[in-house]
Wavefront OBJ file of the C-alpha trace (Angstrom):
o trace
v 114.250 193.770 -193.497
v 117.873 192.850 -192.923
v 119.034 189.942 -195.065
v 120.486 186.910 -193.368
v 123.844 187.136 -195.235
v 124.327 190.599 -193.665
v 123.968 189.418 -190.112
v 126.940 188.523 -187.935
v 127.185 186.089 -185.021
v 130.188 185.668 -182.697
v 129.690 182.364 -180.991
v 132.237 182.239 -178.107
v 133.340 180.290 -175.142
v 132.628 181.804 -171.734
v 135.610 183.896 -170.565
v 137.151 184.101 -174.049
v 137.357 187.929 -174.353
v 134.179 187.994 -176.376
v 132.873 191.199 -174.873
v 136.093 193.056 -175.703
v 136.182 191.628 -179.252
v 132.572 192.478 -179.952
v 133.195 196.079 -178.663
v 136.223 196.318 -180.951
v 134.038 195.261 -183.890
v 131.387 197.749 -183.103
v 134.051 200.530 -182.967
v 135.319 199.568 -186.413
v 131.884 199.319 -188.152
v 129.280 201.730 -189.279
v 126.713 199.079 -190.104
v 126.511 196.665 -187.178
v 123.433 197.068 -184.959
v 123.248 195.288 -181.533
v 120.323 194.655 -179.244
v 119.243 197.821 -177.305
v 119.405 196.349 -173.820
v 120.577 192.700 -173.926
v 124.334 191.983 -174.236
v 123.512 188.438 -175.271
v 119.979 188.567 -176.592
v 119.677 184.810 -177.083
v 120.748 184.079 -173.508
v 117.624 183.711 -171.412
v 119.138 185.360 -168.340
v 120.264 188.344 -170.402
v 116.923 188.841 -172.081
v 114.530 188.335 -169.197
v 111.499 189.641 -171.008
v 111.562 186.566 -173.128
v 113.225 184.138 -170.704
v 110.532 181.443 -170.923
v 110.480 181.412 -174.647
v 114.259 181.506 -175.098
v 114.937 178.787 -172.400
v 113.136 176.186 -174.494
v 115.571 176.674 -177.338
v 118.776 178.347 -175.989
v 120.470 177.794 -172.694
v 122.264 179.561 -169.873
v 123.507 178.805 -166.363
v 120.110 179.490 -164.703
v 117.440 176.881 -164.210
v 115.452 175.785 -166.121
v 117.620 176.671 -169.139
v 120.655 174.629 -168.276
v 119.449 171.596 -170.214
v 119.068 173.782 -173.358
v 122.784 174.716 -173.453
v 123.859 171.405 -175.168
v 120.546 170.556 -176.791
v 119.978 170.794 -180.508
v 116.670 172.377 -181.326
v 114.843 172.053 -184.613
v 115.273 174.677 -187.377
v 111.681 175.757 -186.975
v 112.135 176.373 -183.215
v 115.170 178.631 -183.835
v 113.306 180.341 -186.770
v 110.367 181.108 -184.519
v 112.385 182.423 -181.519
v 114.842 184.659 -183.314
v 112.401 187.522 -184.312
v 110.993 187.627 -180.796
v 114.434 187.872 -179.184
v 116.116 190.200 -181.665
v 113.474 192.274 -183.407
v 113.813 193.528 -187.058
v 116.970 195.744 -186.842
v 119.552 193.778 -184.998
v 122.272 192.366 -187.270
v 125.071 191.643 -184.792
v 125.008 189.408 -181.746
v 127.615 187.887 -179.460
v 126.636 184.772 -177.593
v 128.489 182.207 -175.354
v 125.918 179.465 -175.150
v 124.980 178.774 -178.793
v 127.679 176.342 -179.877
v 125.202 173.419 -180.016
v 122.714 175.473 -182.032
v 125.206 176.842 -184.583
v 123.845 174.645 -187.482
v 120.466 176.280 -187.101
v 121.794 179.771 -186.421
v 123.894 179.671 -189.621
v 120.745 179.790 -191.657
v 120.406 183.371 -190.333
v 123.980 184.544 -189.588
v 127.464 184.614 -190.830
v 128.953 182.848 -187.819
v 132.497 183.074 -186.412
v 133.509 181.098 -183.374
v 135.915 182.305 -180.649
v 137.716 179.989 -178.334
v 140.289 180.189 -175.552
v 142.433 177.348 -174.312
v 142.071 175.856 -170.841
v 145.492 176.879 -169.826
v 144.657 180.547 -170.646
v 141.278 180.432 -168.940
v 142.002 178.726 -165.619
v 142.463 179.672 -162.927
v 140.089 182.543 -163.791
v 140.088 186.057 -162.344
v 136.354 185.571 -161.677
v 135.278 182.571 -159.582
v 131.985 182.618 -161.419
v 133.734 181.202 -164.493
v 133.752 177.836 -162.704
v 129.999 177.936 -162.346
v 129.482 178.634 -166.120
v 131.548 175.495 -167.067
v 129.806 173.396 -164.347
v 126.463 174.370 -165.924
v 127.872 173.421 -169.374
v 129.039 170.094 -167.903
v 125.578 169.472 -166.487
v 123.849 170.202 -169.781
v 126.289 167.984 -171.669
v 125.551 165.278 -169.130
v 121.838 165.586 -169.512
v 121.895 165.535 -173.267
v 124.534 162.699 -173.503
v 122.291 160.713 -171.070
v 119.373 161.206 -173.415
v 121.570 159.825 -176.190
v 122.555 156.824 -173.986
v 126.243 157.913 -173.685
v 128.440 157.745 -170.529
v 128.040 160.373 -167.847
v 130.751 162.905 -166.937
v 132.749 162.251 -163.817
v 131.374 163.747 -160.670
v 134.754 165.193 -159.595
v 134.660 169.033 -159.828
v 137.966 169.550 -161.629
v 137.311 166.832 -164.191
v 133.846 168.222 -164.987
v 135.208 171.622 -165.549
v 138.079 170.439 -167.698
v 135.965 168.052 -169.739
v 133.214 170.627 -170.395
v 135.668 173.280 -171.410
v 137.552 170.933 -173.780
v 134.438 169.496 -175.343
v 133.083 172.913 -175.993
v 136.334 174.191 -177.402
v 136.564 171.232 -179.726
v 133.094 171.887 -180.944
v 133.702 175.539 -181.766
v 137.114 174.801 -183.264
v 135.455 172.548 -185.863
v 133.674 175.566 -187.373
v 135.033 176.757 -190.613
v 135.289 180.360 -189.427
v 137.269 179.918 -186.145
v 139.214 182.484 -184.255
v 141.371 181.813 -181.215
v 141.920 184.222 -178.331
v 145.642 183.424 -178.476
v 145.797 184.678 -181.985
v 144.026 187.895 -181.062
v 146.526 188.474 -178.273
v 149.680 187.390 -180.083
v 149.400 188.193 -183.896
v 150.770 191.389 -185.302
v 148.556 193.943 -186.966
v 149.115 192.589 -190.552
v 148.402 188.994 -189.432
v 145.251 190.151 -187.829
v 144.152 192.002 -190.952
v 144.705 188.821 -193.048
v 142.850 186.688 -190.461
v 139.819 189.055 -190.437
v 139.670 189.056 -194.239
v 139.737 185.227 -194.254
v 136.874 185.275 -191.769
v 134.975 187.721 -194.134
v 134.806 190.330 -191.444
v 135.500 192.888 -194.117
v 131.876 192.495 -195.082
v 130.978 193.948 -191.703
v 133.838 196.188 -190.453
v 136.956 198.064 -191.482
v 139.463 195.239 -190.821
v 142.440 197.614 -190.795
v 140.845 199.708 -188.163
v 139.730 196.544 -186.288
v 143.175 195.189 -186.200
v 144.553 198.534 -184.985
v 142.034 198.606 -182.135
v 142.819 195.043 -181.154
v 146.599 195.712 -181.023
v 146.287 198.898 -179.012
v 143.824 197.727 -176.493
v 144.733 194.137 -175.937
v 147.466 194.772 -173.281
v 145.417 197.403 -171.479
v 142.891 195.023 -169.998
v 142.400 191.688 -168.215
v 140.252 189.340 -170.192
l 1 2 3 4 5 6 7 8 9 10 11 12 13 14 15 16 17 18 19 20 21 22 23 24 25 26 27 28 29 30 31 32 33 34 35 36 37 38 39 40 41 42 43 44 45 46 47 48 49 50 51 52 53 54 55 56 57 58 59 60 61 62 63 64 65 66 67 68 69 70 71 72 73 74 75 76 77 78 79 80 81 82 83 84 85 86 87 88 89 90 91 92 93 94 95 96 97 98 99 100 101 102 103 104 105 106 107 108 109 110 111 112 113 114 115 116 117 118 119 120 121 122 123 124 125 126 127 128 129 130 131 132 133 134 135 136 137 138 139 140 141 142 143 144 145 146 147 148 149 150 151 152 153 154 155 156 157 158 159 160 161 162 163 164 165 166 167 168 169 170 171 172 173 174 175 176 177 178 179 180 181 182 183 184 185 186 187 188 189 190 191 192 193 194 195 196 197 198 199 200 201 202 203 204 205 206 207 208 209 210 211 212 213 214 215 216 217 218 219 220 221 222
Protein backbone atom coordinates (compact mmCIF):
# COMPACT_ATOMS: atom_id res chain seq x y z
CA UNK A 1 0.00 0.00 0.00
CA UNK A 2 1.53 3.32 -1.07
CA UNK A 3 1.69 5.85 1.76
CA UNK A 4 -0.02 9.21 1.25
CA UNK A 5 3.20 11.19 1.82
CA UNK A 6 4.76 9.35 -1.13
CA UNK A 7 2.06 10.38 -3.58
CA UNK A 8 2.43 13.41 -5.85
CA UNK A 9 -0.27 15.60 -7.39
CA UNK A 10 0.28 18.33 -9.98
CA UNK A 11 -2.82 20.54 -9.87
CA UNK A 12 -2.58 22.73 -12.96
CA UNK A 13 -4.51 25.29 -14.93
CA UNK A 14 -5.78 24.21 -18.35
CA UNK A 15 -3.22 24.95 -21.08
CA UNK A 16 -0.39 25.53 -18.61
CA UNK A 17 2.11 23.03 -20.01
CA UNK A 18 1.13 20.43 -17.44
CA UNK A 19 1.33 17.44 -19.83
CA UNK A 20 4.88 18.41 -20.75
CA UNK A 21 5.89 19.00 -17.14
CA UNK A 22 4.40 15.70 -16.02
CA UNK A 23 6.26 13.90 -18.80
CA UNK A 24 9.53 15.55 -17.71
CA UNK A 25 8.88 14.41 -14.14
CA UNK A 26 8.29 10.83 -15.22
CA UNK A 27 11.50 10.79 -17.26
CA UNK A 28 13.49 11.95 -14.22
CA UNK A 29 11.97 9.51 -11.73
CA UNK A 30 12.21 5.80 -11.07
CA UNK A 31 9.42 5.70 -8.49
CA UNK A 32 6.45 7.59 -9.94
CA UNK A 33 3.60 5.44 -11.24
CA UNK A 34 0.76 6.90 -13.29
CA UNK A 35 -2.65 5.54 -14.24
CA UNK A 36 -2.43 2.91 -16.96
CA UNK A 37 -4.96 4.47 -19.33
CA UNK A 38 -6.25 7.83 -18.04
CA UNK A 39 -4.04 10.91 -18.45
CA UNK A 40 -6.12 12.65 -15.77
CA UNK A 41 -7.76 9.86 -13.78
CA UNK A 42 -9.88 12.18 -11.61
CA UNK A 43 -11.27 13.93 -14.67
CA UNK A 44 -14.59 12.20 -15.48
CA UNK A 45 -14.18 12.55 -19.23
CA UNK A 46 -10.68 11.03 -19.09
CA UNK A 47 -11.74 8.09 -16.94
CA UNK A 48 -14.99 7.09 -18.58
CA UNK A 49 -15.32 3.76 -16.79
CA UNK A 50 -15.97 5.75 -13.61
CA UNK A 51 -17.61 8.85 -15.10
CA UNK A 52 -20.78 8.79 -13.01
CA UNK A 53 -18.95 8.27 -9.72
CA UNK A 54 -16.27 10.86 -10.46
CA UNK A 55 -18.71 13.50 -11.71
CA UNK A 56 -20.31 13.73 -8.28
CA UNK A 57 -16.99 14.84 -6.75
CA UNK A 58 -14.69 16.11 -9.51
CA UNK A 59 -15.56 18.14 -12.55
CA UNK A 60 -14.77 18.57 -16.23
CA UNK A 61 -16.12 20.45 -19.24
CA UNK A 62 -18.72 17.76 -20.02
CA UNK A 63 -22.22 17.74 -18.62
CA UNK A 64 -23.24 16.82 -15.97
CA UNK A 65 -19.81 17.29 -14.40
CA UNK A 66 -19.42 21.04 -15.03
CA UNK A 67 -21.03 21.96 -11.72
CA UNK A 68 -18.46 19.90 -9.82
CA UNK A 69 -15.42 21.83 -11.14
CA UNK A 70 -15.77 24.65 -8.60
CA UNK A 71 -17.57 22.65 -5.91
CA UNK A 72 -16.03 21.64 -2.60
CA UNK A 73 -16.88 18.02 -1.74
CA UNK A 74 -16.59 16.55 1.73
CA UNK A 75 -13.43 14.74 2.77
CA UNK A 76 -15.35 11.48 2.97
CA UNK A 77 -16.55 11.86 -0.63
CA UNK A 78 -12.99 12.29 -1.87
CA UNK A 79 -11.70 9.47 0.32
CA UNK A 80 -14.33 7.14 -1.14
CA UNK A 81 -13.73 8.00 -4.80
CA UNK A 82 -9.91 7.96 -4.93
CA UNK A 83 -9.42 4.19 -4.60
CA UNK A 84 -12.03 3.60 -7.29
CA UNK A 85 -10.43 6.04 -9.72
CA UNK A 86 -6.77 5.29 -9.07
CA UNK A 87 -6.35 1.76 -7.80
CA UNK A 88 -3.64 0.73 -5.31
CA UNK A 89 -0.42 1.44 -7.24
CA UNK A 90 -0.82 4.94 -8.71
CA UNK A 91 1.29 7.48 -6.84
CA UNK A 92 1.43 10.34 -9.38
CA UNK A 93 -1.43 12.20 -11.01
CA UNK A 94 -1.69 15.39 -13.03
CA UNK A 95 -5.07 17.13 -13.03
CA UNK A 96 -6.45 20.45 -14.30
CA UNK A 97 -9.84 20.59 -12.58
CA UNK A 98 -9.02 19.92 -8.92
CA UNK A 99 -8.16 23.40 -7.62
CA UNK A 100 -11.32 23.62 -5.57
CA UNK A 101 -10.79 20.14 -4.15
CA UNK A 102 -7.15 20.67 -3.11
CA UNK A 103 -7.81 20.82 0.64
CA UNK A 104 -9.30 17.34 0.54
CA UNK A 105 -6.71 15.94 -1.89
CA UNK A 106 -3.84 17.14 0.27
CA UNK A 107 -4.82 14.49 2.78
CA UNK A 108 -3.63 11.97 0.18
CA UNK A 109 -1.00 13.77 -1.91
CA UNK A 110 1.94 16.12 -1.76
CA UNK A 111 0.40 18.76 -4.01
CA UNK A 112 2.07 21.27 -6.32
CA UNK A 113 0.08 23.83 -8.30
CA UNK A 114 1.04 24.99 -11.79
CA UNK A 115 -0.25 28.25 -13.26
CA UNK A 116 0.15 30.26 -16.45
CA UNK A 117 -0.76 33.92 -16.86
CA UNK A 118 -3.66 35.10 -19.01
CA UNK A 119 -1.26 36.97 -21.28
CA UNK A 120 0.70 33.77 -21.98
CA UNK A 121 -2.42 31.65 -22.44
CA UNK A 122 -4.54 33.77 -24.78
CA UNK A 123 -5.06 33.77 -27.65
CA UNK A 124 -4.51 30.00 -27.50
CA UNK A 125 -3.15 27.78 -30.25
CA UNK A 126 -6.20 25.53 -29.66
CA UNK A 127 -9.67 27.08 -29.84
CA UNK A 128 -10.84 24.42 -27.39
CA UNK A 129 -9.04 26.28 -24.59
CA UNK A 130 -11.84 28.87 -24.67
CA UNK A 131 -14.42 26.15 -24.03
CA UNK A 132 -12.46 24.92 -21.00
CA UNK A 133 -12.52 28.34 -19.38
CA UNK A 134 -16.15 28.92 -20.28
CA UNK A 135 -16.96 25.65 -18.49
CA UNK A 136 -14.96 26.87 -15.49
CA UNK A 137 -16.84 30.17 -15.60
CA UNK A 138 -20.16 28.34 -15.60
CA UNK A 139 -19.13 26.17 -12.66
CA UNK A 140 -17.95 29.19 -10.67
CA UNK A 141 -21.23 30.90 -11.47
CA UNK A 142 -23.27 27.88 -10.32
CA UNK A 143 -21.39 27.54 -7.05
CA UNK A 144 -21.28 31.28 -6.35
CA UNK A 145 -25.02 31.42 -6.95
CA UNK A 146 -25.48 28.68 -4.39
CA UNK A 147 -23.52 30.85 -1.96
CA UNK A 148 -25.58 33.95 -2.83
CA UNK A 149 -22.80 35.88 -4.57
CA UNK A 150 -23.03 37.89 -7.76
CA UNK A 151 -23.07 36.21 -11.17
CA UNK A 152 -20.29 36.48 -13.71
CA UNK A 153 -20.91 38.78 -16.64
CA UNK A 154 -22.57 37.17 -19.65
CA UNK A 155 -20.01 38.66 -22.07
CA UNK A 156 -17.79 35.97 -23.62
CA UNK A 157 -14.42 37.69 -23.10
CA UNK A 158 -15.21 38.79 -19.57
CA UNK A 159 -16.27 35.29 -18.57
CA UNK A 160 -13.05 33.77 -19.91
CA UNK A 161 -10.81 36.43 -18.33
CA UNK A 162 -12.57 36.30 -14.98
CA UNK A 163 -12.60 32.51 -14.79
CA UNK A 164 -8.91 32.34 -15.70
CA UNK A 165 -7.87 34.93 -13.14
CA UNK A 166 -10.00 33.47 -10.36
CA UNK A 167 -8.54 30.01 -10.93
CA UNK A 168 -5.01 31.37 -11.22
CA UNK A 169 -5.38 33.23 -7.94
CA UNK A 170 -6.76 30.12 -6.24
CA UNK A 171 -3.79 27.99 -7.31
CA UNK A 172 -1.24 30.72 -6.59
CA UNK A 173 -2.34 30.75 -2.96
CA UNK A 174 -1.05 27.22 -2.49
CA UNK A 175 2.20 26.96 -0.55
CA UNK A 176 3.82 24.80 -3.27
CA UNK A 177 3.21 26.93 -6.35
CA UNK A 178 5.06 26.81 -9.68
CA UNK A 179 4.58 29.19 -12.60
CA UNK A 180 4.88 28.25 -16.27
CA UNK A 181 6.84 31.46 -16.75
CA UNK A 182 9.47 30.23 -14.29
CA UNK A 183 9.75 26.88 -16.06
CA UNK A 184 10.30 28.67 -19.34
CA UNK A 185 12.66 31.39 -18.15
CA UNK A 186 14.75 30.18 -15.21
CA UNK A 187 18.23 28.77 -15.73
CA UNK A 188 19.10 25.20 -14.80
CA UNK A 189 20.42 26.08 -11.33
CA UNK A 190 17.39 28.20 -10.49
CA UNK A 191 15.14 25.35 -11.55
CA UNK A 192 17.04 22.88 -9.38
CA UNK A 193 16.62 25.19 -6.37
CA UNK A 194 12.93 25.65 -7.11
CA UNK A 195 12.32 21.92 -7.43
CA UNK A 196 14.06 21.27 -4.12
CA UNK A 197 11.97 23.98 -2.42
CA UNK A 198 8.86 22.22 -3.77
CA UNK A 199 10.21 18.93 -2.33
CA UNK A 200 10.28 17.32 -5.74
CA UNK A 201 13.58 15.71 -4.76
CA UNK A 202 11.42 13.24 -2.81
CA UNK A 203 10.03 11.95 -6.09
CA UNK A 204 12.57 12.64 -8.84
CA UNK A 205 16.18 13.49 -9.63
CA UNK A 206 15.87 17.30 -9.66
CA UNK A 207 19.15 17.80 -11.53
CA UNK A 208 17.94 15.53 -14.30
CA UNK A 209 14.50 17.15 -14.21
CA UNK A 210 15.98 20.65 -14.59
CA UNK A 211 18.15 19.42 -17.46
CA UNK A 212 15.18 17.89 -19.27
CA UNK A 213 13.15 21.09 -18.79
CA UNK A 214 15.86 23.36 -20.20
CA UNK A 215 16.56 21.14 -23.20
CA UNK A 216 12.93 20.58 -24.21
CA UNK A 217 11.15 23.82 -23.37
CA UNK A 218 12.05 25.60 -26.61
CA UNK A 219 11.36 22.59 -28.81
CA UNK A 220 7.63 22.57 -28.40
CA UNK A 221 4.50 24.71 -28.33
CA UNK A 222 2.73 24.62 -24.97
